[in-house]
N, C-alpha and C positions, 0 to 999 in steps of 0.2 A: 504118464501120468504125471509120474513124481516130478520130471523133467518140465513140466508144464507150471504144476506148482512152484517149482522153487524159482523159474525164472515171472509168473504172475508177484510171487511176496517180494523180490527183488526191485522189479518197476515198481511196485506198490511204494516201498522205500523213498526209492529214487525220487517217485513224482512228490512225495511228501517232503523232501528236505528240499525238494527244487522251490515248491513253495512256499515255505517258511523264508528262505534264502533269499526268492525273488524281491520280498517284499521288504529287507533288510539294507539290499544294496540300493545306494541312491543313483539315481539315471542322471543321467548326461547330455548336457544339451548339444545336439548336435550342432558341425556347421561351425567355423571359425568367425566369431564376433570383430568387426570393425576396428580397430585401435586410435585413439586421440591422444595426444599427447600435449600436454598446458604445463605451464610454471608458475609457480609460488614464491614468492619473496616476500621476507620478512625480515625484524630483528633475528630472532633465535628460532627459527622451523621444528630446529630438532633434523633427524637424518630420515634419508629417503626408506618409507616401512616402518619407520620411529617416530613420529610426530614428536616434539615439545609438546610438556603439559599445557593447555589454553592456549594454543598458538592458530592462528589462522590455519597453517595447513591441518591441522587435526581435525576442523569441518571442513575442508575443500575433501578429505583422503575420505571422510566418514562416508561423505555426500557420492565420490567416484565410486565405494563399495558398494554400495545403494544403487548404481545409478547401472551398474552391471550386472546384480542380481535383478533387476527390474524391467530391464531393457536389451540386455545382452550387450552391449556395447563396452570396451575397455579404455579408461583412461585411465591416460599416463600419467600421473601428477609426481612433477619433478622439483623438490624444495631448495630452495637458493636463501642465505643468509649473508643482508648487507648488513646486519650489525649496526643499523643508524648510521654509517659513512656514506658520504657523499660517494665519494670514490670510489668506494666499491659497490655501492649501487650502479652507476657508470659500468663500469669491467663486469657486473653481471648481467647488464642489459645487451651488453657485446656480448654476451655470449650466448643470451637465449635467442636474441636475434638472428645469431647463427645454428641453434640448433632445430629441433624437429618441430617443438611448441610451436601451436597455431594460435596463441592467445598467453596473457599471462596477470596472473594475481598477486595486485603489492603495489608500494613499497608497506614500507613499516614508518616514515614520518611524511612531514610535508616537504621537506630540503631534501630525501631521498627519492622521492616521487617525482619531484618537479627535473631533477640530476636525469633520471631513466625517461624519462617523458620523453625528451629532447632526443632519444635515441629511438626509442621505437616508432615515435614522429617519421622520422628519417627511413624507419623501414616497413612502414606500415604494417606495425602486430598490436594488435586489440590490446588493451591492458583495463581490466578492472580495479577500483579502488574499492577496497572494504572496510576502510577507517573512516572516522571523521576530518578531513582534509578539508582544506579554502576551496569553495568557487572557483576558482583562477585554475585549478588544476586544470578542470573539462575547458571551463574558455579559454583558457590558451593553448591546451593539445587536444587536437579533432580528434586523435586516436582513444583519449580515455572516456572511461565512464565512472559516474560515482554508483554503488549498489545502495550506502546506507545514507543517512542525512550527513550535511558537511557540517566544521567545525564554525560557520558561522550560525547556519539553524540551529545547533544545539547552543550556543550564548543564546543568541534572540530567545529562544525558547523559556530558555532559563531568566533572563531578563522577564518576562510578558508574566511566569509564574510567579518571581518574587513579588512583582507590584501587586499585579491582579486578584492572585491567590492567596500569596501570605501578606499582602500588604505593606512591604518593606517599603518605605521613602528613600535611605540612605544606605548605600553602600559602600565596602571597602575591596577593590579588587588587586589581587598580589598578584603577575605571573611571571613565568620563566621568558629570558627572550628568543626564545628558539620560533618558529615558526607558528606550530602550534600553540603555544603561551600566547604568543601576541596576534595571532588569528583572534581569539577567544574574548582575548579583552577588550581589543578593538570592537568587535561586535557588542559587547555584552556594555562597556562604555555609552557606544552610540545607541541601543536600544534602550538602556535603563534611563538617560535622560531625556530620549526624546517622548519618553513615554510619561515624564515629566520627573521623574525621580531623579537623586541627587548624588555622585559619586563623589562624596568627601577627601577618601584617601587614595591612590594612582600609585603604584608603586612596582617595578621592574627588577627581577632578580637578575644579578651579572653575574659575573666569576668567581666571586668573594661570599657564596652564599650561607655559610654558615654565620660571618660577620653581621651580613645583610638580615637573614632570617631575626639574629638578635635585636639590631637596630628594628627592623619592623615592628616585632613583638612590643618593644619599647614607644612606639608611639603609638599604639594601637592601645594600648593600656592608659597613656598619658592623655588621652583624646579626652576632648571636652566636651560630653554627651551632648549636652544643650548647643552648639554652635556647631561640632565636627564631631556626630555623630557617626560612629563606623561602619553601626546598623551591621547587615548581611555581608560576612565577609567571600569571597568569589574568589576559589583558584583557580587560576586558570596557569596550569604547569601539569608535570608528569606525575607518577604516582606516589615515586620515592619521596621528592621534594615536599609534596602534600602533607606525606604521612610523619615525615620530618617537623613542619610548618605545626599544624594540628599539636604536634605532641609539645613543644614548647610553649604553647598559647594553652594550653590547659594546662601545664604544668602550672604556668605563671598567673592561672588563676582569667584569664579569658574569658567569656563567658557568651560571646555575640554568636546568633549562630552563622554556620558555617555551607554555602554549596557549590559546587563544585562541577566541572564535567563527568564525562565515563572513566577519568581517571580516575576517580574519589572511586572506585567498585571494584577495583583490578584485583587476583589473587597478591599479586606482589605490594600492595596498600594495606592491605585486608592483615598480611604476617606481618608486616611491620608494627600495625599496630596492638595484635593478640601478643605480640610479642613482649608487651610492657606490662611488667609486675600488675600495676592497677584495674588494667584489662583483663589480667587471668582471675583477679580475685573479683570484679566485677565488670561482665562482660556489658560493654555497651557507653564504660567511662570515660572513651574517650573520641566515640564515634555518634552516640544518641544523641537525635534530630539533626543530624548532615543531610542536605538536600541533594541529590547526585543523579545524574541520568544514565540508562541506561536502553541499550539497544532492544532488550528484552528481560522481563525481570518474569520468573516464572509462575510467580505463585497468583499473575493472574494472566497467563500466557493461555493463546488459542489450544484446540486440540494439534495440531500441528508442532508446535513450539513444543508442547508437551511428550508428545511423539519421541522427538528430534532430541530430547534431554535423556527419556527411557535409553534411548539407543545410543546417545552418548558415553551414558555411563555402563552401558554394557560393555562398550568397548576399552572405554580408557579409564574407570575407574572412579572418577571425577567427575563434581557437576561442570559443565560448560561455562566460558565464559565471551563476554560480549567478542572475543575475536574469534574463537570458535561459530559463533550466532552469526557474524559477518561473513565469517568463511563458507562456510558452509550457504548464506543468502548467491553469495557472487559464484558460486559454482552450480547452483541451480538453475543461473540466467545462463550462466554460459554453456551447460551441456543443452539447453534447448538451443541454444544457435548453434551448436554442433551439429545438432538432429537435423535442425532445418536447413544447412549453409548448402549442402549438395558437393561438400566436397571429396575431392580425391581419394586422399590421406596417403598417393605418392611420393615422395622425396623430391620429386621435379616440379611439384607443383607446390609447395609451400608457401611461399609467396603469394599466390592467387586464391589458397586457401582459405589466408587471413582475410584477405579479401573480402571475402565468402563470408565468414566470422565476422567482418566488421559490418558490413551490409545487416546481416541477420538480427546483430545486435542493434542497429539502429533502428529496424523494422520492429523491434519489441517499443513500442510508441504510444499504447492506447491501452485504455483497460480492455479488451478484445483481445490483444494480446499478452498481457501480461504472463506474466509467472508466478506463481504462488509462492508464496517465501513465508516465512517464520511466521511473520509480526505482521504483515497484510501481504498484498498485491505489488510485486513490482511492474515498474515499465516505466521507462527514460522519458522526459521530458524533452524539447528542443535543445536543453542546456546539456543533455546528456545526466543531467541528473534526478534523483526521483523525488515523490513526494513522499516523505517520510518523518515523523515527530518521533523525538527522544521520549522513553516512558520515566517518570519522577519516579526516585524511588528515596525511601528516608531509613536512615539506620536506626532498628531498635534491638534490644538487646545486642548489638554486638551485629545485627542481620539484616540484611536490607528487604525492605517491604513496598507493596506499593503504596504510594503516596496516595491523598484520599482523593486527590484531584488529577485528571489525565487529561490533555489536551488530544484528540483526535481527529484530522485534517479532513477536510468536507473536499473532495476531488472534482464535484460535480455539484455547486450549489445551487446552479440553475435549476437542478430537479428537485429542488425541496421546495416544496409548496406555500409551508408557513416559514420560512426565511424571518420574513422580519420580525416576527410575532416572535420566535423563540430567540432572534437578538435583545429582543424587550425584557422578556422572563428572563435572561443570562445562559439561556441554554448552549448561545452557540456566541463566541466571541471573535474579535479578530489577533491573531498572532504573525508575525515574520508574514505580513500581506497576503493573508489569506482566511478564509475563515474556520474555523475549528469547534468540535462540540467542544463542550466543555463535560469531561463526563465524570461520574462521582462515582470515587471507590468504595463501596460495603462490604466490610471486613465480616463474613460469614464463620460461625463457630460452629460444631455439633460435638455434642457431649452424651455418648450409646449408653446408655442404662440396660436396657435388657432387650433381650430379644425372646422370642416363645412362639409355640404353634405352629411351627412349620408343618405346612399342609402342601403333601406334595400333590395330591389332586387337584388343587385348587390354586398350585402356585403362590398361594400367599403366605403372611408373616407377621407378628405382630411384634411391632416396634416400639419402644420406649424410650424418650433422649430428652434431652436439652438442645434448643437450637435459638442461638443469637446474631443478632447485629448488633456492629458498632460500625459507625458515621459521626461524619462533619455534618453538623444540620445545616439546611437548604433553608431558610424560611424567604428567601426572595419571591421561588418557586414554589406555591404550594399544592402541584401534583409531585413532587417530589418525599414519594413514599417507598422508602426502601423497603421496609417490613409488608410490603402490600403481594404476600408469595401467596403463590397454590401447589400444591403437592400434587404431580402430574402422573402418578402411577397408586396414587391412594385408592383402596377401596370404600368405597363411603366419603365421608367427611372425619379424618382424623381429630381427635380432640386435643386443640391448641390455647392454655391459657399464658395468658402473659401474667410473669413471676417477678419479672422486677423491669422497672422504665428509668433510668436515673443519668444524670450529667456526668461526667467524667472529669476529672481536674484538670486534662488535656485540654479541653471544650467540644470533645466527643459525645455523642447519645450512645447510650445501650438500651438493647430492647432485648429481655429472654423470657422465650416461650418454656410449657414444659409440652413434648407433645405425643402423644400415644394415640394409635390407630393400627390400622390391620392394610399393608400394602402388596403390592403384586409385581410381578417381575415372572416370565415365562419361563419355567424349568424347563430344562433338556436334559433330557434320560435318553442319551445315544452311549453313555458308561456306566449306567446302572449295574453294579450297585459301587462303581467305583467314583461314583459322580462329584464334582465338582458343581456347586449351585450360587448362583449369586443372588445376594439379598440387598437390595436395592430401593435407597429412598430418595427422591431425586425431588428438587424444588425447583422454581424459576416465580418470578417477579411478574406479575399477573398483568402489568400496563407497561410500565417502563423499556424503551429497548435498550440496546447498550451501550448504545450513543448516548443517552443520559446514566444511566445507573447500572454501573461491572461489580457483580459481584466478586468478592478474591477470597478465598479459604483462608483464616485465619489460624495461621501454624504457630504464633507465638500464644495468642491465647487458648489454645488447644493442648500448649507445651510439648512440641512434639518436632523435631527438624527431618526425619527418615521414618517411612510408615511403618517400619516394624517398631518402632515407639509407640507409635499411635497404637498399635495393636495390643501393647502391652500397657497404656491406659487404658482401655476400654476393659480389658481382662480384670484391671483391679476393679474395676465396677460391679466387677461382677456379671458383666453383659451376654455372656454364653452359657450361665450355669444349667437355664433352663431349656437349652436346645440340647435333650439327649439323642442318642444315636449319631450327632455331630460332632466336628472338629473344626475349629476355627481356622484357619489358614493366612491369614490376609485382612487388612482393610485398608482401602483408599477414597480419601476426601478430594474431591478434584470439581474446576471451577470448567466448566462450557459454554456452548451458547444452545438453545432452543431456536432453531430455525423454523421460520412459516413462508410459504409460498403463497399465501390467498392475497387478492388483492385489495381485500377490506370494501370491496365495491366501489374502490377508488375507477373514476374512470384514466386514472395519469396511469396506472397498473395494467388496466385491459390488456397492451401491449406490449409487458414485459415481464419476464419470469426475476420478479425482485425480490430477494428474500430480507424478510424483517427477523431478526435477530435479538434475541431475549436471553438475560444474563442467567447461568442455572448451577445450582450446586449438588453433585451428587456424591451421597455415600454409598460405598461399594463393598459388602462384606463378603469374603469369599468362605464357604465351609465347604466341607466333604466329608460326605457317609462316611462312618465308623464301618468298614466295610467287614473286617475281622470280626466283629460284632454280629454284624448283620448274617455274615454266611458260618457262623459255629450256630445263632442262635436261630436261623433261619434252613438252614442247606446241609446240615450234620448226617441228618438219617440218610438226604441223597449222597452224599460222596461217602458214608457206610457201606451205603447199599452197594455203590460202584468197585469201591474196594471188594468186596465179598465177591461180587462177580466176577473181578480178576482173579480171583485165587481159585474162582472154578476150573481157571486154567491148568490151576497145579493137581488136583484132580485126578483120580485114574480115569482112562477113557471109558466112555459109556456109565459113568457116573450117574444115576438118572436126577441127581438136583442141579445140575447144569443147567437142562433147559428150563427150570422154573427160578431158578436164578432170575437169568435172563428173563425172561420174563416178568418179573418183580422189577428189577430193573427199569424197565420199557414202562412200568403202571407208576413206579414212582415217580420219575421222571416227568410224565404228563401229569400228575397231581400238583407236584410243585411248580408246575411250568403257569396250571392256570392259576393257581394261588397266586402266583408272581403277576399276572396279567389283571387280578381283580382287584391287587392293590397298588396299581400305577393308574393316572386315568386314560381316558381313550386317547390313545398316540397310534399315529400312521404308520412307525417304522419301528426297528426292530433295536432290541435295546443291548448291551455287552452282556445281561444276564443270559440272555436267550439263546445266543451261542455257545453255552456252558449247556444247557439245556437239547440245543444241536447236539453237542458231540456227547452229550451222554444217550441220546435218543442212537445215536452211531452206534456207539460203544453196545449197549443194550441188543440193536439190532446184529452185531459183528456176533454178538455171543451166540443168538439165535441160531444167524446164519449157518457160522463154522459149526455148530452141536447140530443144525439136521444134517448138513453134507455129511459130518462125521459118522452119525445114523446111517444115512445111504450107504454110506463107504462097510457099516459094520452089515449092516443084511445080504449087502453084494460079498462080504466076505465069509459069510455062513454061508451063502449058496455056492461060494465056490470049491471045484471039485479038486484044483491042484494045492498044492501045499505053496507054491511060490505065487499062484495068485492072491492067497490069503497073505503072505508076508506081504507082499507087494501093496495091498491094498490097508495093511495095518503099519506100512510106514507110511504111504499116503495120509492115513487118521493123524498120525505123528505129526506130520508137517505143516498138519492144517492149525493143528494144538500151537505148535511151534508160532506157526504166523500170528497168532489170536495174541499169544505174550508178546509179539514184539509191535503190533499195531497200536490193540491198545495202549499199553503204556505212550506208544509215540502222542498219539491222539491226548492223552490227559495232559502229557507233559508241555503242547503244541498248546492246548486252551490253558494252561496256568502259565506259561510263559506271556501269552496275549495277556492274560488277565494282570501281570505285573505291570505288564507296560504301560496298558489303561490306566493302571491303578495310579503310577509316578508319572501321568501326563506326557509319557513319551507317543504311544499311540493313541488317535483321537480317531473313534469312531465317526462322529457326526459331521455333519457338512462343517468347514472352513466358516468361522465366527465373523459374522461382518463388519467389518471394523472401516473406518474409513481411508478411505483411497490414499495412499502415500506420496508425500510430495514430488517425488520422482515419478510415479506415476503419471502426476497429473499433471507436468511438465510434458510429457510425450504426448498427451489429449489434447491440451491447449494450441489453440493455432497461431500462427503469422505465417507475413504472407510470404508465399515462396517464391526462393529465388529462379533467378534463370542462371544454366552456367555459364557463368562468366567464359567461358572456352567457346562456346559458342558462337559463333560469328553473327554481326546481323544483319538481316537480312537487306540486300542490294540492290536497290530500286533499278528499275531497269532505267534508259534514259529516255526523255519524253515521258513519261506515268506520270499521271495525275499522281498528287501529294495530297494526302486529306485530314485536316488541322482541324479541331474545336478548341473554339474560343467562348467561354461564358462570362456574362456580366452578368449586374443586379438591375441593368436599365433597358426593360422592353421596352419606351419611349422612345429609343434613339436606334432603335435597331436599323432603319433605313438609312441613318446616318453614319453608324458605324460600318454598313455594308460597303459603302462610298467606299472608305476607306482600306475594308478587304480588297474591293476590287481592283483598287489601286495598286495596292501591295503584291499583287497576281498579278499586273502586270512588268511592275516593279522586280520581280522575282525570275521574272521568264528571260528578261533584258540583261538583266545582273548575272542571276547566276546558272540562267539555262534551265528553271526550274519552273514546274507548273504547279505552282504551291498552291491550294484551294481552301481557304479558313473558311467554316461555318461557324455563323453567330450563333449561339444558342443562350438566349437575356431570361433571368430568372427574375421575378418579381422582388425587390430586393429584403423582404422583411422573410423570405424564406430562403435567401441567397447561399446562409452560410451553412444552417443545414442538409440541405439540397446538397452543394458543395462539397460537403465531410463525407457523406454516404455514396457519391459519385467517387471521388479520389479511394478511398477506402474499397470500392471494388473495383470493377473491372471497366467501369463506363466512365473515367475522369475524363477531363478535359485536355488536352497540351497547353493550353493557354487559357489564364483564368484572369477575373479584375482581382486585388488584393486591397484588404482595406485598410485606412492608415494605422498605422501603432499597433498591427496587429501578427508581427513576426516574432515578436516572444512569445507568443500563445502557439497554442495544438497546431495553424496552418502551418507553420513552419516546416514539420515533415511532409510536407508534400511536395515543395520548392525546392527547384535546382540554387545552389547558391549564384552570383552572377559578380562575384570581386574583379573576375578577371574581363569583365568590361568595359574599356574602357570609355565608352561614351557615359557612362556615369558621370563618371568625377570630371569629365570635359564638358557636358552640359547643363548639370544643374548645380545650385549651391547648400551649402548645407540644410537649410530648412526643407528641401526640396525632395534630400535625399533622407534625412532624418529618419521619417517614417514607414521607411520600410528597411529600414537597417537595424540588426540584432545589438544588443548589448556587449557581442563579443566583436561587434565592427563588420559581421558579413551583409553584404545586398543580395535580396531575395527579391524585389522586383525594381521595374523601372517604372520612374515618378512619369506620369503620363497625365492626367489633366486634374483642374485644381477648379476653384472657386472662388469668388469674391464677394468682400462683405460692407457692406454701407448702406447708407441710410436711404430709404425710398422714402421722395416727397411731393406733394401731393402741389403742381406749379400755379393752380388757379391760383388754390388757396392761399398759398405765397405771396403772388400778385393781389389777390384779395387784402389781405393785411400788411402789405409792403414790405416785404419780409427779403432777406437778402441771404445767402445759403453762409454760414459761420466759417471763419477760417481757423479760430481756437474755442475749449470748451467753454470758456466764460461767454464768448460771444453765445453759443449755441445756449446756455443756460437763460441770458438774456431775450433770446429769439419765445424762447418755450413763456419764460412770463409774458413777451408782449405777445404771444397770441389768449394764453390766460385774460390780459384785460382787455382785450380786443372782445372776446366771445369765449366768455364765463362756461358756456355749452359745452364749445369745442374741446374735446380731448386733442393735448398735441401729440402726444406716442401713445400706437396702438398695440403695443406689443405686453404680454403677462409676464409673471413672472410666479409661475405657481411651483410645488417641489415635485412636477412628474417630467416635463421637457427640460434642456436644455435652451441656454438662457443665449440667443443672439445679441442681444444688446451687452451683455459682459463681455462675454467673447470678443466683440468689436471692441467694448472703452479697454478691456485691461492692456492690449498692446501697447496700448499709449502711457497707460500709467503705471506701468511698469518698465517701460525703455525699450521696446521692440526686443531684438534680438538678443543683442546686448544685456539690457537687464532681466532678462530670461534663462538668459545662460549665468547669470551671476546668481540667480535661486537654484543651479543647478550642480555649485563647486561641490567637491567633496574634501579640499584640501584646507576646511577650515575658517574660507577667508567670505565664504560664500555668505546671500541675504537672507533671512530666517523670514517664513512665510507669514510672521505675525509682526513684519517692519513697517514702516510707515509707507514702503509704496505699493503694498499689495492692502493697506490698511485704505489710502489711495482711492484705488480700486471700488472696495466695497464703499467708499464713503460717495464716488459717481452716482451709484446704483441708489442710493439713500438721498440725492439731491435730486435724484428724479422721478422719487415716487410723488410727489404732488399730482405731476402731468401725466400721470400714467390713470387709467379707466378706474373707478369704483370697485371693479371685482379684477382687477389684475393679480393679485394673490389666488385667484381659482381657477379662472377662465383660461384657454389654452393659446396655441398657437392658430388654431382656426377662426375663432372668432374675431385676434387678434385682424388677421387677413381681415375679415368679414367687415371690422371697424375702418379698416383702411380706405376700402372698395367702394361702402358704404358712403364715405366723407364724411364720418363721423371722426377721422381721426386725420389729423395733419401729415404726420408721418411714420415710419416703420421701419423698426429697424428688421434688415432682410439681408440675403443674396441673393449671387447671379443663379441656384439653384431654381427659384420662383418666379424666374424673368418671362420663359413663357405663361406662367398664370396670370402675373402684373399686366402679362402684355395682351391678353386675349380680355382681362374681366374688369381692367380700369378703364371707367368712361370719360377719364379728365388727364391732361397733361400732367405728366410726371416724369420725372428724372432722379437722378441718386447723388450721392455728394460723399464725400468718404468722413467716420466718423473723428472728428477735431480732438486734438492732442492740449494741452495746455498750456497756457501760452508760449511760455519757455521753453518748450520741449516740441519731437518731432514727432509729425505725426505721420503712423502708418498704418497699412493697407493689410486685413486679415486675407492672403490670399494663402485658402487653404488647399496644400496635395489633399485630394480625395479620391485618385482611381492609382493605382498600380497595376501595373499586368507582370506575373510571372508566369512561370516556366512547370509546370510539372514534372518533379524529377525523374516520376517513373513514363516519361510519355519518350515512343517509340523515333520520335523525332526532335530528337535533340537540336542537331543543326540545323533544320529549317524553323525551328520555336525561336533560336538565336537571332535567326537573319531578320525575321519579323520585327523583336524587339531593338534590335538595332535600328533596323528600318524608323521606329518610331519615333527614334531622335533625331532623323534627321528633316531639311528644312521643307520638304516636300510634303513631310507629313505633319509636321508640326502648322504647317498652314491650313492643312486638309481638317485640321482638328479644329485648327478657330473659327475656320469658315461653317461647318458641320454641325458641331456641339453646341447649342444655344446653354447660353449659361455656365458652360466650361471651358478651359482654356488650357493651350498646353502649360505645364511646368519648365520648359526649357528655358533655361534663364541668356545660354547665350545667344540661343537664336531666336528675332524677334517674329510674331507672326506679324501677315502682311494686311490684316486685316481680319476684320470679325465678319458675322453672318448676316448680320443687321444694323440700324442704327441702335435700336435698342442695345443689342451685346455690345457692340463696339462704347457704351457707355462705362459697363465695367471695365470693360481691356482699358482704357482709359485712366483709370482709376489705378490699374497694376503698371501700366505705364509709366504715369505722374508722382506716384511714392513710392517710397520706398516697404518693401513688403515682411509680412511676421505671420506666423502660423497661430493656430489657437493655445494657448496656453492649456489650455484644461485639458484639451485631450493629446499632450505627451507622456512622459514616460510617468510622471506622477500620479495617473489613472491606470497604470501597469496592474497598481494589486490593490488588496482592500486595507486600511479604508479607502476609495477612488478620490481625489480630489476632486473629477466631475460630483459625484453625490454630494463630500461634502460642499462645494458651492451652489449647486441648486439647491438643495435644502437653509444654507445658511442664506440665500438671496432671497428666498420666500419668507425666511422670517422677516428677513431686514422691512421687507413691504406689509409682513401682517401682522407680524407683532412688534414693531421698531427695535429687533436687536439691533447693537451697536455697530458698528463699522471695525473697533477695534474685537469687539467678541466675536462678529465672524472670521478673521483673521487669525485670533486667537484660535480656534477651533479645526480652523483650516491647521496650523502648527500641529496643533495635537495630533490632530489625526495622520495627517505624515509621515508627523516625528513618531509612529509606531513601528513603520516600516521603512521610510525611503531617507538614506544615507543625508542625502545635502539638508536637508531638514533636519536629522539628528546633528549633526557636524556643522551647523551654520552657525557666525559670529556673531554673539548675542548683545 
């Protein structure tokens, strides 16, 4: 029996130690994760494994570490330093393409990026740029992607901000001669002047910087503020030069405001400024008021950026800058591509793996496949740039805080129901060719006065504090109410008293409240009595979303930079003096968003899960229970009892008190356990204190159990006859006693150790706190189109098999005619290629075509071929189209006016021109004969003809057309070509070399003047009626003529009960008459079609003589765009009338539908509105042209750089 007891004792100790150690040893992940290699190139990245402070590499490395932690995949990041040298960049690029790297993030400058890009292009190496560079990087290099805003965007946004927000009318530009400086300077100059501002001084620094800086300072000081006011000084340069210039100017007494790009927020810039004695004595002496851009400003950052900031500070012990932020974002995008690219990872497949990564990056092309970045979601436009705006910051007391107004790009303006209303009240403005929200930043400050009455049963606490809102007034919008707040976790209605309402000297408003109330945040007691509790006060704006009002923590007003300083401020207020039994451990005031997915009853949201976000401020005070005080006060009797119980193991065997002490300890434990249960609210889980009670139960029961067994042995010994048995039983009693002496303190030690770890936060007993998902988790969950394995050969189609393709179009009315063409091609393909290619025509009603096509192409039911609208390939449709630059038939058969509508800004062809429509003037021949009228040859004859009609019949309307503010003007589109001078004149309006014609020039004015001349000859309701009414007037013979086109040919032929004909819109007497032959239909190939070869064979056939003749004969009102092959004839006599116009006159395209309507303000919308104003309110043609110039000047480079 003694041997058995000894074995049991040892086994119990081993088991106990095993349990303890098992909880201390971390588990390892089974399996070996896949490894990827990427390269990072910048000026000074640091060395591998030790990134330089504030480097791009530091952001990428942090992302790689987190990526492995959350996904198990290992990314080896290899840093390279190009030192800003073009030659070094080329050498590094050569090394990288020979390495195992699947992609590269870099380089350091515009010059080094462009130099390396040529090498990456030749090797098929995907490259991601993470700094503001020129748009030309991606337009000229197909393997490069931009993951942040470009230098052009940065400069354009700054110019818009200065004019539209700051009200600046003049500006000075000082730039360096490098690529970044010149890109910024050129774009800022173009945009600022295009918006109506004046650049009074424009200087470029050369090699002699010091002397030139001195000269520039003298020029600015001596400038006449009346005639040559320098205004805001825009610094387009690197950080060191900018710091030197600002210091010189401030020392010379220059007081003009400064603005600049991200180079004015770098650590290098700030260190140079802070080294000045004036700045040391008066922080902000040199910098206060400077406006600069930032990728992220953390005082207004979202939860993801705040999380990144904390992680970065924990790892690198410093604040992240824009380089680190952008490097992290670029890494997230690249990691998402690596996850979805199906790369093999072997040394023999590096080239193929790079192609897979490239294709996956190209598929990150819409919000559905976007990667959540630190500032916003990231997805690539067809240009491989991203839609992203810089944040605006302003220096205050030497620190950068969010500026009062921010521009937030609107990516889907069509989904904004009340867009026009928001434009009118100023909430939405146009910036850089797009719509943006003008978000108002409101600084919110909290000064905590007192916390008291913490009630653990109800999870409530009473808070007394000051709350203030500091903001710039927005008198334009009556709904702007930044202090319209509500507490989201208040119990009842807190008392809020406005104690200060005043205007500050800087033009901002201040409203301060004294708030007192009871708040609730559900307490967690898992670690009780070592528990921490969060005392939270949370408020949000009641009605304004984050696109209108953004709350920002007023750190400057609260006088702190770090959270521990804020805690000290609150302690000085005596805020925690009344929370007895608790110790304040930390305090955080942070901004966040309050999302709701409610539809708000709006039908447009019924089928969409759309988050509406409200700005939120959260005060969180971390308090910890004074555990020692609690233990001494509440548990000391129990602990004394347990110690006394242990002492009984050292009493002589058979002592009568041992059993009594054990039973007393058991009852004492039960008493305190019940007391604990009564003090806590009803909870359904075990708290830390209860584990002590369980251990106490176990120890007390152990005493009773061992003593019971010992007494049993004693009884057996008394009955034993032999001395040996008595001795053996006595020794067993001694062993039991020794077992108790060992196990009892072991349990006690384990409980105390566990309590210590719970106290210091190492061991958490409750479930893991619900936190927002980490960004690297989100990239694994987001979906992008899965790529096929590029190594898998395409399916071989057996000879003689039918190959089925699909063609989607927007003209169901042409179904029979299109089928004739497709049948002819099937015969052609059999004879020429030996293939039976059957193309199914799938027409969709025009108004639904774009949305249905987008759904099909983004899914698995996309067509192989489809109609492409003119001037659409710079938009989202391009991501579905196969490039066609290698199709020689395009250049061989079509002139530039027919190709341009399907060629993007980079010169890539995406569709073959197929068919166009012709514009002219329908006229009633019967009425012409009645009035004795002849077809006019000049514009003057046309006006005389109109006057003759009025004179002969005052009740007759000469022209049936309307000019409302809703529809395109067929009149103006036909007239403009003649007054602008056809393709040559239109081209002069599109020049960017400074010699172009402005949009308020005499040519443009004359086109608007022509419309003004026609006003007396239109119907009285022309400003409000529509095209349907116009046709009714013409068909009812109430009007003599109708500006129209061949697309109406079928309706005119069927509805006109009189003889009719068509003539070209005449030009002024000294000019050439042009007919608008508008390219209307292009045919493109789905880049994901499995039948690329067969689809190309079809569009090549479209350019042949056979297809041209078939198109002319079958598509009524639509004519082949092929200029080298003339159609043999039209489908009918009526159809031939328009075809004759094309053959008899040189042609042009619709001016208002070219690139001037690609972005906002759109030229077509400006023109429509101004034409209506000419008719409705007698707007002068000069005013209409000035409005067009002003609108296009916001974003269109030819309008910004035209010759005045």
